[in-house]
MDTraj code that builds the backbone (N, CA, C; nanometers):
import mdtraj as md
import numpy as np

residues = "LYS GLY THR VAL LEU LEU PRO ALA LEU ARG ASP PHE ILE ALA TYR ILE ARG GLU ALA ALA ALA SER GLY ALA ARG ARG GLY LEU ALA VAL ILE ILE THR ASP SER GLN LEU HIS ASP ALA GLU ASP VAL THR ALA TYR THR GLU GLN VAL ALA LYS GLU ILE ALA ALA ASN ARG LEU PRO PRO LEU ASN PHE VAL LEU LEU GLY VAL GLY ASP GLN ILE ASP GLU GLU GLN MET GLU GLU ILE GLY HIS GLU PRO TYR PRO".split()
xyz = np.array([
    [-1.0953, 0.0136, 2.9059],
    [-1.1900, -0.1013, 2.8823],
    [-1.3262, -0.1206, 2.9877],
    [-1.4434, -0.0747, 2.9426],
    [-1.5213, -0.0664, 3.0652],
    [-1.5524, 0.1164, 3.1152],
    [-1.5747, 0.2027, 3.0522],
    [-1.5595, 0.4099, 3.0612],
    [-1.6830, 0.4013, 3.1848],
    [-1.7049, 0.4489, 3.2623],
    [-1.8115, 0.5021, 3.3832],
    [-1.8049, 0.6191, 3.3465],
    [-1.8739, 0.6869, 3.2422],
    [-1.8995, 0.8122, 3.2214],
    [-1.8838, 0.9875, 3.3441],
    [-1.9882, 0.8918, 3.3518],
    [-2.0962, 0.9259, 3.4523],
    [-2.1510, 1.0574, 3.6073],
    [-2.0139, 1.0080, 3.6646],
    [-1.8542, 1.0250, 3.7475],
    [-1.8137, 1.1659, 3.7306],
    [-1.7526, 1.1315, 3.5742],
    [-1.6864, 1.2672, 3.6036],
    [-1.7356, 1.3713, 3.5017],
    [-1.9401, 1.3471, 3.4879],
    [-2.0064, 1.4447, 3.4204],
    [-2.0407, 1.5230, 3.5555],
    [-2.1083, 1.5088, 3.6880],
    [-2.1628, 1.4955, 3.7274],
    [-2.0240, 1.5954, 3.7600],
    [-1.9121, 1.5160, 3.8051],
    [-1.7650, 1.6622, 3.8799],
    [-1.7713, 1.8006, 3.7825],
    [-1.8301, 1.7383, 3.7104],
    [-1.8554, 1.8521, 3.5394],
    [-1.8898, 1.9552, 3.6052],
    [-2.0185, 1.9407, 3.5984],
    [-2.1137, 2.0059, 3.6139],
    [-2.1601, 2.0439, 3.7819],
    [-2.0919, 1.9765, 3.8401],
    [-2.0992, 2.0404, 4.0226],
    [-1.9648, 2.1932, 3.9871],
    [-1.8770, 2.1723, 3.9291],
    [-1.7818, 2.2606, 3.8642],
    [-1.8476, 2.3925, 3.8280],
    [-1.9214, 2.3706, 3.7032],
    [-1.9574, 2.4569, 3.6029],
    [-2.0662, 2.6267, 3.6840],
    [-2.1346, 2.4981, 3.7743],
    [-2.2720, 2.5397, 3.9092],
    [-2.1670, 2.7187, 3.9356],
    [-2.0564, 2.6231, 3.9902],
    [-1.9605, 2.7180, 4.1567],
    [-1.8944, 2.8126, 4.0043],
    [-1.8305, 2.7943, 3.8461],
    [-1.8168, 2.8676, 3.8039],
    [-1.9110, 2.9639, 3.7606],
    [-2.0699, 2.9279, 3.7171],
    [-2.1202, 2.9689, 3.7040],
    [-2.1622, 3.1484, 3.7795],
    [-2.1372, 3.0497, 3.9176],
    [-2.1721, 3.2228, 4.0709],
    [-2.1014, 3.2957, 4.0636],
    [-1.9766, 3.2420, 3.9796],
    [-1.9183, 3.3345, 4.0051],
    [-1.8489, 3.4556, 3.8563],
    [-1.9133, 3.4277, 3.7677],
    [-1.9801, 3.4991, 3.6323],
    [-1.9753, 3.3920, 3.4866],
    [-1.8930, 3.3131, 3.5195],
    [-1.8731, 3.1548, 3.4359],
    [-2.0007, 3.2693, 3.3293],
    [-2.0294, 3.1997, 3.1503],
    [-2.1219, 3.2381, 3.0772],
    [-2.1392, 3.1271, 2.9640],
    [-2.0135, 3.0207, 2.9642],
    [-2.0344, 2.9343, 2.9188],
    [-1.9001, 2.7562, 2.9477],
    [-1.9472, 2.6261, 2.9035],
    [-1.8847, 2.5957, 2.9395],
    [-1.8086, 2.4685, 2.8524],
    [-1.6894, 2.4310, 2.8496],
    [-1.6694, 2.3303, 2.8164],
    [-1.5771, 2.2040, 2.7826],
    [-1.6227, 2.1599, 2.7523],
    [-1.5734, 1.9805, 2.7661],
    [-1.5421, 1.8376, 2.7404],
    [-1.3275, 1.8257, 2.7692],
    [-1.3938, 1.7670, 2.6641],
    [-1.2601, 1.6230, 2.7439],
    [-1.3368, 1.5715, 2.6670],
    [-1.3065, 1.4211, 2.7736],
    [-1.2850, 1.2923, 2.6046],
    [-1.1966, 1.2442, 2.6711],
    [-1.0513, 1.1498, 2.6394],
    [-1.1417, 1.0013, 2.7103],
    [-1.1703, 0.9137, 2.5991],
    [-1.2288, 0.8083, 2.7016],
    [-1.2196, 0.7038, 2.5779],
    [-1.2294, 0.5618, 2.5560],
    [-1.1548, 0.3979, 2.5200],
    [-1.3633, 0.3883, 2.3878],
    [-1.3991, 0.5149, 2.4876],
    [-1.5151, 0.4874, 2.4014],
    [-1.5702, 0.3634, 2.4011],
    [-1.5685, 0.3304, 2.5688],
    [-1.6428, 0.2027, 2.5258],
    [-1.7418, 0.2807, 2.6616],
    [-1.8314, 0.3063, 2.6512],
    [-1.9045, 0.3443, 2.7765],
    [-2.0390, 0.2165, 2.8022],
    [-2.0188, 0.1687, 2.9402],
    [-2.1161, 0.0804, 3.0360],
    [-2.1759, 0.1543, 3.0629],
    [-2.1905, 0.3604, 3.0987],
    [-2.3089, 0.3672, 3.1829],
    [-2.4268, 0.4968, 3.0480],
    [-2.3934, 0.4133, 2.9653],
    [-2.4257, 0.4842, 2.8466],
    [-2.5831, 0.5686, 2.7865],
    [-2.6763, 0.4934, 2.9098],
    [-2.8395, 0.4434, 2.9475],
    [-2.8432, 0.6233, 3.0002],
    [-2.7613, 0.5711, 3.1650],
    [-2.7465, 0.6641, 3.2605],
    [-2.6695, 0.7990, 3.2584],
    [-2.5634, 0.8160, 3.0738],
    [-2.5333, 0.9381, 3.0692],
    [-2.6336, 1.0655, 2.9769],
    [-2.6978, 0.9543, 2.8776],
    [-2.7617, 1.0620, 2.7778],
    [-2.8925, 1.0306, 2.8739],
    [-2.9392, 1.0484, 3.0153],
    [-3.0432, 1.0077, 3.1340],
    [-3.0321, 1.1971, 3.1846],
    [-2.8824, 1.1828, 3.1997],
    [-2.8106, 1.2370, 3.3189],
    [-2.8635, 1.4136, 3.2227],
    [-2.8125, 1.3768, 3.0971],
    [-2.7277, 1.5405, 2.9581],
    [-2.8766, 1.5481, 2.9149],
    [-3.0128, 1.5160, 2.9730],
    [-3.0981, 1.5548, 2.9698],
    [-3.2161, 1.6233, 3.0462],
    [-3.2078, 1.5862, 3.1285],
    [-3.1607, 1.7001, 3.3156],
    [-3.1343, 1.8246, 3.2991],
    [-2.9978, 1.7968, 3.2146],
    [-2.8539, 1.9269, 3.2062],
    [-2.9031, 2.0069, 3.1284],
    [-2.9307, 1.9000, 2.9608],
    [-3.0160, 2.0451, 2.9238],
    [-3.1438, 2.0704, 2.8975],
    [-3.2033, 1.9925, 3.0718],
    [-3.3540, 2.1605, 3.0831],
    [-3.2720, 2.2071, 3.1358],
    [-3.1828, 2.2517, 3.2949],
    [-3.0890, 2.3299, 3.3467],
    [-3.0485, 2.4549, 3.2336],
    [-3.0413, 2.4125, 3.1172],
    [-2.9479, 2.5114, 2.9644],
    [-3.0481, 2.6112, 2.9498],
    [-3.1907, 2.5022, 2.9822],
    [-3.3305, 2.5740, 2.8284],
    [-3.3802, 2.6579, 3.0108],
    [-3.4016, 2.5912, 3.0977],
    [-3.4062, 2.6758, 3.1719],
    [-3.3544, 2.7755, 3.2846],
    [-3.2440, 2.8232, 3.1133],
    [-3.1345, 2.9092, 3.2161],
    [-3.1021, 2.9527, 3.3935],
    [-3.0619, 2.7874, 3.4139],
    [-2.9673, 2.7253, 3.5774],
    [-2.8739, 2.7588, 3.5132],
    [-2.8222, 2.5992, 3.4456],
    [-2.7347, 2.6806, 3.3780],
    [-2.6913, 2.7010, 3.3160],
    [-2.5165, 2.7903, 3.2749],
    [-2.4812, 2.8418, 3.1174],
    [-2.4821, 2.6929, 2.9580],
    [-2.4918, 2.7868, 2.8360],
    [-2.4976, 2.6842, 2.7944],
    [-2.3339, 2.6307, 2.7847],
    [-2.4062, 2.5061, 2.7572],
    [-2.2050, 2.3851, 2.7828],
    [-2.2308, 2.3175, 2.6267],
    [-2.0537, 2.2934, 2.6445],
    [-2.0234, 2.1754, 2.5372],
    [-1.9662, 2.1017, 2.5452],
    [-2.0096, 1.9827, 2.5005],
    [-1.8909, 1.8295, 2.5571],
    [-1.8645, 1.8014, 2.4039],
    [-1.7134, 1.7133, 2.4336],
    [-1.6352, 1.7040, 2.3246],
    [-1.5872, 1.5560, 2.3897],
    [-1.6480, 1.4623, 2.2743],
    [-1.5301, 1.2836, 2.2812],
    [-1.4558, 1.2840, 2.2114],
    [-1.3794, 1.2385, 2.2522],
    [-1.3045, 1.2345, 2.2347],
    [-1.2413, 1.0554, 2.2498],
    [-1.2991, 0.9614, 2.1518],
    [-1.2582, 0.8238, 2.1758],
    [-1.0636, 0.8508, 2.1458],
    [-1.0746, 0.6627, 2.2120],
    [-0.8840, 0.6386, 2.1912],
    [-0.9300, 0.5187, 2.1679],
    [-0.7805, 0.5056, 2.1058],
    [-0.7147, 0.3710, 2.1215],
    [-0.8000, 0.2573, 1.9899],
    [-0.8277, 0.1531, 2.0342],
    [-0.8070, 0.0532, 1.8579],
    [-0.9465, -0.0768, 1.8758],
    [-1.0565, 0.0220, 1.9315],
    [-1.1449, -0.0395, 1.9461],
    [-1.2653, 0.0209, 2.0087],
    [-1.2303, 0.1553, 1.9926],
    [-1.3837, 0.2227, 1.9772],
    [-1.4446, 0.1728, 1.9012],
    [-1.5686, 0.2550, 2.0571],
    [-1.7420, 0.1419, 2.0040],
    [-1.7930, 0.3739, 1.8682],
    [-1.7553, 0.3300, 1.7220],
    [-1.8122, 0.4157, 1.7058],
    [-1.9908, 0.4727, 1.6684],
    [-2.0190, 0.3433, 1.7233],
    [-2.2171, 0.3778, 1.6726],
    [-2.2611, 0.4060, 1.7932],
    [-2.1993, 0.3548, 1.9135],
    [-2.2829, 0.4426, 2.0614],
    [-2.1080, 0.5775, 2.0741],
    [-2.0866, 0.6390, 2.0260],
    [-2.0139, 0.7687, 2.0380],
    [-2.1074, 0.8455, 1.9542],
    [-2.1553, 0.8411, 1.8155],
    [-2.2340, 0.8544, 1.7142],
    [-2.3835, 0.9029, 1.8567],
    [-2.3828, 0.8171, 1.8924],
    [-2.5994, 0.8221, 1.9086],
    [-2.5591, 0.9181, 2.0433],
    [-2.4845, 0.8774, 2.1492],
    [-2.4958, 1.0001, 2.1647],
    [-2.4271, 1.1701, 2.2093],
    [-2.3591, 1.1628, 2.0601],
    [-2.3136, 1.2468, 2.0058],
    [-2.3964, 1.3176, 1.9313],
    [-2.4862, 1.2537, 1.9226],
    [-2.6378, 1.2846, 1.8653],
    [-2.7546, 1.2915, 1.8545],
    [-2.8179, 1.3040, 2.0189],
    [-2.8819, 1.3022, 2.0664],
    [-2.9664, 1.4444, 2.0563],
    [-3.0894, 1.4220, 2.0235],
    [-3.1015, 1.5759, 2.0153],
    [-3.1653, 1.6632, 2.1670],
    [-3.1849, 1.7710, 2.2200],
    [-3.1643, 1.7745, 2.3502],
    [-3.2756, 1.9611, 2.2765],
    [-3.3419, 2.0329, 2.3762],
    [-3.4122, 2.1418, 2.3307],
    [-3.2759, 2.2643, 2.3277],
])
top = md.Topology()
chain = top.add_chain()
for i, resn in enumerate(residues, 1):
    res = top.add_residue(resn, chain, resSeq=i)
    for name in ("N", "CA", "C"):
        top.add_atom(name, md.element.get_by_symbol(name[0]), res)
traj = md.Trajectory(xyz[None], top)
């Protein structure tokens, strides 16, 4: 309980920046979580920034899959994050 997701997203984006410099044209992250994110607002703000970088061709297109496991999944939170509109 008490997942903080932002550090993992930042690490992944740093990895993708390096991979893109070596020719990667797409990225995929599969994140397994208890889906009780304590930094959901920070995650949303950061993903907005990442979406702008993708739209400006500074990052390749990326897909994120959040997989909630356990018996206390916060489905509402997962839906909000998963369906956030980005450019």
